[in-house]
Steps between C-alpha positions, in 0.01 A plus 500: 500500500730388218394213279519370145333700219122526540265500202525880486881481506501241220266729306750783535792279401314416177340843445605686177575806713785308665700418187825402670626233740531591864836326516826694497576409140158611378537844650848546356383404151202734531725785610728447199203490261354820646835673463539383138145597404514836681186440703617680813231697676466864403687746718277680747403862440629720784265780611617759755211679677562821695228581756454858620438400862486125546334202339200508736412870467147563366385552231820397319505156667193399298652643181835320542337169596274501191793607281722213618229238459380612155854544362611156617193343338555686171872425459584166332835483682554496879527832683691609811385808691745704706333759722660795678329769707597865538453668835312780324462695821876537545674406175503854367715628787853611425735213430244223553457394136858404411523195733175365355632550145827324592299215652301452177818517291666237715201266523440492124860531381505144358139472382348823377118502499315467170238754611485768769151580638410776747177536699407844632637850455806488732637181341443640149678828573790313663544271196474785248737723698772232502413340165847548351678372810353149525334273242503769225422247224236310696143590394313695768126470567354771724166380643259617768602865471268800488548713189604807700824328605611463137467865399860587594655164406670400173460142377770334287429307183459168681288647784121466506252634756147375575355784713161574650318827569326601822219749431489652849220753436282223354540302823366790710219564249401135529486520882275806483277325244429186702501683836383856420474597870876460550652798685849373585753269330772352721804411286714206615855525368844436649825691547745335255649708217262338251201580723621857548485536121140373491406718795607808303313376189181441697513839671543668161235302308243511783505884513190539274296310763596727792162676494302176495686271740764523773818288482675363808854360446628215721853486354674600824322241718602149601272218388379452856405869523327477160291206623414679825380810317319296233286346773341834593461701178198728466199421278520570124872411498674247275853357494706501179773238536799592283799294618691440823857382453653693792270665755568827678684315778743347249349149525479302170183305412472207256226348287154642587535480878456876545179500293346204683602650836332830416188322376467316832489834688342749258136605542479669156523374139845435349591556134816377327700522178579144388294200396692274742355695796144398416381248757730638770258770617480767228167594342636494143486730199746577216788267591834434329498140363827340618431169321470680165826682576672165568369348174617794289838497675540128422425564130778762487738275699452215250584730209811629675623150585449388140694798368195643324446876469323608817335801337736687735446780747178549692198282416143632513424540873251278682202687647226405743268240349133429554380618842496213752335487842477280807130420557559463873633856530220641286248340735686608814511868400157495329632598157224439247602315186313765296777746587770282346623562144339295224671167438650479850603158628378401848697225669441293816124512454333221705311229320124440524364298797450193282857526365631544854305216660448255213781274615385485866144422388614214278731376773214506750286284272784248477575488875254222576658267248852600593441438873445130437827481308682694771385260772652208309813700427542594866490137602779422257691813594491415868698185431762694303534796737742340742733385223485847338593669829806279541607563140450876543725511807774310320470726196517815713817376668665430165396841362643679805829320437497607136424866581766515774755351261416769241535775763834350605623509139402866458665591832818318394506689169458831682767422760762319291471711185316832528619588852861407427500706180352799683779470756751498215345814355524666842873425513543630145324821601739531795793480259376814328523696825868410544606520134714806418543440131212615272553215253482249784172652623352490148607136466331405830186698405486316167521164678226609742270601214544167318453291815188697602352428158572129539358503852181665369461225239553224758246650742258525207561130425441403865174700500400324177557159660281591799209613282547604136284795390508361144275209615222746598555738209566269203382154605657157545649439149696828498605452863637153417676635191664773708604248767655273236693793354630596844603140572679465166687825555597421861595132453628508137268208421278541190128475571232449235151611603177437307128525570191416300124471522463712813181689593509880512467509880641248746388455862732700725556211743592261218735755338683571827527128581651406163732801508639390839538142375699627200720711729575204727564264207745744338667557838554122529647492149748772595599329825507130416434407136834591332290552187595672175146567373149544641155503341190655663147470357149609596187353338140393548449123522229275648294802608783648705804724485830313478857617558803290403864572588757259356879493505774277359694480826619214717158417644458330838353197679134585584478249784811639667378861461159410645663330798700818570181711482640752248339828612492656150311204356272494805406868460420449129283199578312676780429809285356288218305274736326799662341583161394141429778440250773242445879520506711238321880485497643264238871444554776245550878529544666616178176567307403857590188611686146584385268687741130502400247705697132481399215706653130462405334804345137409566517637855459173697768310682578147375575198710873431523613179330736310728 
């Protein structure tokens, strides 16, 4: 519902944070003052991340996620992450690298990254091999790479590596220490080129144990065959889980799905290599700490972005930290804690009976008193139930309309823009087949390369609108800042964004709600406002989180818009109402528009003020 300014709206109009008039003239004057005083927002730092396999491949997914979050929190200016994945299982084949290099050249031709980061051995070797071809002056940070992969590589003066070391013999020694009756070790590893390297390293470094234990290699099996065989292994056998990017059947596997699938079938203990695998079924032991690797990589990245000496070359490698174990697996396989190394950390240990049942006991004591209150509450609730059911049905119908309208918009974008451009590219490709002149073919190929780069950016933008990864990775303030930057670039309308007094963590539902409100408000500015400036703010006020989006455009008649049932305004109001918040739209013809969305932070839903 649209109405005159509420008390909260009047508070915002007079708040020191809002130091300008919401009218068209006020915004213009503010824009001129900001330009004269040079208070434009700092330009975002551009970080290009190259993944060896894909963003969701374990254990590098945990490393890259922690790296992005910690770096964004440490940088005073905004940051934009661009992520590309190598098909490490096939990229090394003859002639397959040049198109990927051309794609990177074309995508970043107009905005070179400020820092290039690689995760994993294949991505690092690719970047170092082609260092002089693309981004030669951009600092390079090589992270998440085992030290063996750097022995034959040469790092330039602005290249820095943060490696780790896998002590393979120590892993087998540890297994034989905690389970001295072990007779066979089944090694789980895949069939990609990277895994073939580690297969050879394991065979070589496990040779001294050949008289004490037998090794069985599953590298040529599919994951399904591995699980079948893991379900019937003989006694005194353990599984050593290395990695599984591509199984023997050529099937790729993401995240930790292969490990959890094996754990569900295996009837023997499982040991791993990385700290992130603890809690997913491995017993534990000397594990590589991925969080420490991310923190050290962020420290180097900050120095490189600031132009400070990086200390250059290869940093001191990260080694396995304090031994860590899963208490549940120790109990399952009857591994006595006396066999563990001194100072070991045991996680997932259950609490004492009193700690486990203290809350139920206290709740039980209170039940008698609470029952009396509940009887009274049920009598009141019975009277409200019918009205609530009717309201719920109406709300569901409105939400279905909103969701269908959003799907229709995405389908229209795909059909009217992406599909048509793909058809154009198909016709351009056909021209190459019939072109006799080499210069003409090169010209058409150049046009294809440029248009494919633009198409990639537009698909990325559409994906961002559906659900931006930056909201999950960096939080609401950085997501709003990125959205404002995108809007300003696309619409050529300056946007000033500011935030203050926010808690470290925001409820996910509240963050997503306010982000969607900001998207819809900016979309309305682009379509209808005819504005020349926009201001967006995020702050804590009255015990809640408040978003404001104001423009100096032509405004509109609230009563007329409400009579038409404007779907964009309806969707914003329904989103905010679901979380117990309030939406106010202060506008009139010729005086710009101010959208204010407020959501309570104390976790309870407020009554709506009509």
